[in-house]
VEXGUTOR-40012 format. One record per residue: x, y, z of N, C-alpha, C, CB in turn; residue in three letters. Coordinates in steps of 0.02 Angstrom, whole numbers, plus 50000, padded with zeros to 5 digits. Glycine has a CB too. Example, Ala and Ser with C-alpha at 12.3 -4.5 7.8 and 13.67 -1.06 7.14 Angstrom:
residues 2
506604971650390506154977550390506604983550390505654977650452ALA506424988850354506844994750357506455000250394507044997050286SER
This chain:
residues 216
471944851551500472404856451529473144854351518472264857351605MET473264847851532473944845351522474154845851449474004838151546ARG473674844451405473824844751334473984851851312473224842151293LYS473634856651342473764863651325474454865851348473234868251357ARG474644863351408475314865051434475854862251389475394862351506ILE475754856051365476244852951321476314856851256476054845751306LEU475734859151231475744863151169476124869751180475024864651145VAL475994873051237476324879351252477084878251260476034882451316LEU477264872751294477974871251303478314869951236478064865251349LEU477954866351192478234864951126478334871351087477764860251086SER477844875951091477904882351057478474886451086477244886251061LEU478554886151153479084889851185479774887251163479014889551261LEU479824880551162480454877551140480604879351068480434869851148ILE480104879151026480184880950955480404888250949479534879750916LEU480104892550989480274899650988481004900651009479804903651033LEU481204897151063481904897651087482384895351033481994893451151VAL482214889850999482644887250946482704892250889482374880550920ILE482144895250870482144900150815482554906250834481424902150797MET482484908450896482874914250919483614912550919482654916450989VAL483784906450942484484904350944484774904050874484544897450978TYR484394901150827484634900750757484724907750728484134896650714ILE484244912150744484284918950719484894922550746483664922750736GLY485034921650811485614924750842486264921950812485604923850917LEU486274915350802486864912250773486994915050703486784904650770GLN486464915650664486534918350596486784925550599485864918050559HIS486514929350647486714936450653487454936950673486274940050704PHE487644932950723488334933250748488834931050694488414928850810VAL488684925550660489164922850612489134926350544489034915450602PHE488664930850535488644934650473489074940950476487914936550456SER489384942050534489824947850543490544945450554489594952250602TYR491024949750537491724948150545492094954250572492034945750479GLN492624952750610493024958250638493504960950586493414955750700GLU493594967550588494064970950544494514975350587493694975250490VAL495164974850575495644979250609495964983950557496194975150646SER495884990350568496184995450525496784998450563495665000950504ILE497374997850533497965001050562498115007250520498584996050563ILE498005012950549498085019250513498435024350557497395021950488ASN499085025250546499475029850586499525036850555500165027150597LYS499165037850499499165044350467498575048450491499145043650390SER498545054650468497985059050486497405058350438498225066350488GLU497475054150387496955053350337496355049450363497235049950275LEU495755051650346495155047850362495065042150311494525052450362ALA494795036550334494695030750291493935029450286495065024450320VAL493695028950224492995027550212492905020550185492685032650163ASN492365017150205492215010450181491555010750142492175005350239ILE491585008450080491005008450035490815001250017491155012449971TYR490195000349996489974993949968490304993049900489194993549963ALA490534986949886490844985549822490314985549767491214978849824SER490514987849707490064987649649490054980749617490274992849598ALA490434975949646490474969049620490674968849547489794965649629ASP491144973049530491424973049462492024968249461491624980249439ASP491944962549429492464957349430493094959649393492204950849400HIS493014964249346493584966849308493974972049348493364969749242ASP493624975349394493954980549435493654980349505493864987649403ASP493974976549551493694975849619493724982149661494054970449654PRO494034987549635494064993849673493484998449657494724997349658THR493024996249614492435000349600491944999849658492094998049533GLN491685005549680491215005549736490595009549719491555008349800TYR490095008949763489455012149748489155015049811488975007149716THR488705020049803488345022849859488765027349904488055017449900GLY488485028849962488825033050011489265028850057488325037150051GLN489715032250092490165028850138489755025450194490675033750168SER489905019050206489565015350259489875016650327489585007850244LEU490515018350326490865019550388491475023950375491075012850421LYS491595028750419492185033050415492605032150477491975040550406THR493255031050467493705029450522494295034250522493945022150518ILE494485036450581495105040250589495535036750641494955047650611LYS496165035850624496605032250669496515024650662496485034350740GLY496795021050710496775013750710496195011350754497445010750734SER495845006150732495285003550770495104996550746494675008250763THR494714993050787494444986450769493684986650778494764980750814THR493324983950730492594984150731492324978150693492324990750701PHE491664977350692491344971950655490924974550599490924967650703LYS490934971150542490504972750486490224966350457490894976650431MET489664967050424489344961150393489794958450339488654962950365LYS489834951850334490254948650284490034950750214490234940950290LYS490514951750170490364953850102490964957250070489764958550101GLY490844960550015491384963949978491314971549986491354962049902SER491864974750003491874981950015492484984949980491884983450091TYR492514991549983493094995149956493305000450007492934998449886VAL493955000450023494225005450069494515011250028494775002250115ILE494325017350046494545023350009494775028650059493975026149964VAL495395030950052495615036350096495375043050067496395036350102THR495305047950111495075054450089495585057650042494955059050150GLU495345062049998495785065549952496175070849990495395068749893LYS496825071349973497265075950008497815077949960497565072750073ASN497975084349957498485086749910499175083849923498525094349912ASP499305081849984499975079350002500055071849993500135081250072SER499485068249987499525060949984499165058149923499235057950047TYR499415052449899499055048749848498455045349881499525043449813LYS497905045249845497315041949873497385034349868496675044349835GLN497215030949923497245023649926496555020849914497535021249993ILE496495016049867495865012549855496015005049855495545014849786ILE495735001549905495874994449914495234990349919496304993349976LEU495204984449887494634979949897494684976749966494614974449842PRO494104975649998494074972450063493564966850061493894977550119LEU493794960650072493354954850071493284952150142493614949450022TYR492684952350169492564949750236492254942850230492104954550277LEU492624937850253492384930950249492424927850318492794926850197GLU492804922350325492804918750388493374920450435492814911450375ASP493844924450412494414926050455494454933550468495064923650422SER494764935250524494864942150545495264945850491495224942450614HIS495014951650470495354955550417495794960950449494844958750369ALA496424961250426496894966350449497094970750389497524963150482HIS496974977150394497144981750340497624987050367496504985150311ILE498204987350337498714992250357498724997950306499424988950363ASP498525003850327498495009650283499185013050284497935014650305ILE499515013050226500185016050221500175021250165500725010750208LYS499945027250179499905032350126500585034650103499505038350151PRO500625036250038501235038850009501115046049986501475034449949GLN501655049949985501585056849963501385057149890502235060649975TYR501045062449872500835063549803501445064949759500325069349798SER501365063949694501915065249647502145072449651501705063549575ASP501675077049660501845084149663502275085649725501195088449665GLU502085082749782502485083949843503175080749837502115081249905LYS503205074849807503855071449799504315075349753503745064349772LEU504025078549701504435082549656504725088549691504015084849596GLN504335091649734504585097449772505135095249821504005100749811LEU505035089449852505545086849897506185085149860505285080749934MET506115082549799506705080549760507175086349747506495077349694LEU506895092249735507305098149723507765099449782506855104449710VAL507515098449843507915099549903508405093749916507455100449962GLN508195087649901508595081849919509125080049867508145075949928GLU509045082249805509485080049751510225081549763509275083349688LEU510415087349789511135088549802511445083349849511235095549830PRO511095081649903511345076649951511365069749919510915076650014ALA510875068249878510855061749843511445061149795510185060849805ILE511545066249756512105066249707512775065649742512095072649665THR512845068949799513475068549837513585061449864513465073649895GLU513045058249887513105051349912513315046649857512435049049943ALA513055047549796513255043449739513985044749722512805044749678ILE514185051049722514875052949705515375050049754514945060549702ARG515195050049819515645047349870515715039849863515395049149940LYS515175036549843515195029249835515575027249772514485026349833THR515465031049719515805029649655516155036049632515295027049600TYR516765037049653517105043449646517225045549573517765043149681GLN517305040649529517445042449459516835041449414518025038349433ASP516255040949443515665039249404515495044649352515075038249450ILE515625050949369515445056449323515855056249259515535063149358SER516415052549259516825051949199516515047249148517525049649217SER516065042949171515785037849128515025038249120515975031049153TYR514685041149171513955041149170513685048049189513675035749217TYR513105049649160512725055549183512125053149223512505059949122THR511985056649275511445054849320510805058549301511625056249393GLN510275054849286509625058149274509355060849340509115053149242GLU508895065749338508645068549401508345063349448508115073749385PRO508015058349419507755052849459507085054449492508245051149512GLY506885049949538506225050349569506255048349642505725045949531TRP505875051849683505775049849753505145045549757505715056149799LEU505135041249808504565036649817504325036649889504765029449795TYR503715034049896503385033249961503345039949997503765028050004GLU503705040850052503685047250087504345051050079503545046150162LYS504675049850022505285053350006505915050250034505235060250031GLY505855044150062506445040950091506785036150043506245037250154GLU506475034949985506775030749933506885034949870506315024549917TRP507445033649836507615037149775507885032249724508135042849789TYR507685033049662507945028849608508075033249547507435023149590ALA508585031449509508735035049448509105030549399509155041449463THR509235033249340509615029649289510275033349276509205028949223LYS510785029449263511445032149246511585030449173512005029149293LEU511645035549132511765034549060512505035049043511355039649019LYS512745030249005513455029748989513655035348940513615022948959TYR514195038848957514455044148914515205043148900514325051048946VAL515465037448922516175036048911516315034848837516385030048952GLY516945034048821517155033248751517525026648742517595039248730GLN517375023348686517805017948663517675011048692518475019648676GLY517215010248739517095003648768516375001648756517265003448843ASP516274997548703515584995748685515284990848735515574992648615ILE515684988048780515424983348829515194986648893515954978248844PHE515264993148898515054996648958514565002348943515654999448995LYS514205001648888513775007248867513045006348887513815008248793ASN512905001648932512215000648954512005006149002512144993848988ASP511355007549002511075012049053510975008049117510395015149029THR511225010649172511185007249236510675010549281511875007149270LEU510435006649330509955009249379510255008849448509285005249376ARG510075013849488510355014249556509815016649604510975019149558ILE509815013849664509305015549715509645017349780508805009649725ILE509405022749811509655025049875509095025149926509995032049869LEU509275024649990508795025050044509045029950096508675018050076HIS508585034050122508775038950173508675035950242508345045450166LYS509225035250279509215032150345509505036950396509605025450345GLU509105038650446509315043350499509555049950469509875040350542SER509205052150416509375058550385509935058450335509525063350437GLY510225052350322510795051850277510625047150219511425049150316VAL510785049350158510655045250099511205040150091510595049650036TRP511005033750080511465028250071511305024450006511455023450131LYS511825022749968511725018849907511575011649927512355019349860VAL511025008949902510825002149918511064997149865510055001649925ILE511014999149803511204994649748511944995149734510794996349684THR512304990349758513034990149750513234983849712513394990349820LEU513434984349649513494990549609512824992149574514054989849556PRO512784997849538512194999049496512134993549444512245006049461PRO511524992449420511424986949373510924988849319511194980649410ASP510914984849266510444986049210509724985049235510594981349150ILE509624979649273508984978149304509124976549377508614972149268VAL508734979349422508844978249493508394972649517508714984749534ILE508694967649548508344961549567508074961849638508804955549560SER507454959549645507154959049712507504953549753506394957449707HIS507764948549720508114943149755508744945849789508304937449705VAL509104950149754509714953049782509574958549833510154955749727LEU509014962149823508854967749866508134967249891508954974549829TYR507994962349935507304961349959507034967050001507274955049999PRO507494971350026507274976950068506974982650028507854979550109GLN507084982649963506804987849920506074986049903507224988849855ILE505604990549915504904988949898504814986949825504464995049913PRO504414981849814504314979249746504064984549698503824973449748ARG503614989049723503334994149678503874998649649502814998349716GLU504394999949688504945004149664505345000449611505405006249723ILE505474994049624505844990049575505474989549509505994983049602LEU504814988249513504414987649452504434994249414503684985749469ILE504374999749449504365006249416505025007949382504185011749466ASP505575007349418506225009349390506465004349338506745009949446ILE506274998049343506494993049294506084993149230506454986249325ASN505454995249235505004994449177504725000949148504444990149195ASN504645006049190504255011849167504655018249165503665012849210PHE505275018149183505665024349183506185024149127506015025349252ARG
C-alpha cells in the first residue's frame, strides 16, 4: 500500500512538473505588442512569408484586425502589419518581429499622392508668398517649380532653377523646404541649398530629404 502511494505521489509530482513546464513554454512563447494608431484606418496583422529578400511579403488571411490603439499578446515570430486600403492614405506595410522584448508600433499614415496633389493646388499661392517674403528678389534669379507636399500636407519641398544672367557661379539648382505651423507656411531651409543636410535640419523627416535630394 505504501509503495502504491509513493508511486502515485511520484506520478502526481511528475504531472505537476510537466504542467508547469508546459505553462512556462506557453507563457514565454508569447510577447506583448502595443499598436499606437490615432487614425481611422484599420490595421491587419498577417503571418510573414519569410521572404528574406522582402520582409514585407505576407501570406494567408489576417490573423488580427485592430482599430485604434491597443496592447495585446501574440505568439513570437515574424509578422507583417498592413493598413487597410483607402483612397486618401498611402497603404502602410511593415515587418513585425516578436522576440524577447515588448514591441511598440506607431502607425503614422500619410496622405496619398492624389490627395496631396489636390491639396497643393490650394496651398501653392500661400507657399509661394512665404518664399517671396523670405527672399524678396528671388524671382529675379530663380524660377520656382510647383514642388511637392509630403506626409499630411504640412511639409513642402521644391527646386529653384537659376534664370539669372552672367554669373556662372550662381547657376546651380537649389532646393528649399517649408513647414506649415499653426496654419502658416514657414521657410525652414535658410538659405536654400544644392543639397539639404539632415545634420543642419534634423527636424525635417529623412524621407523628405532623400526624396528632394535624390529623386526630384
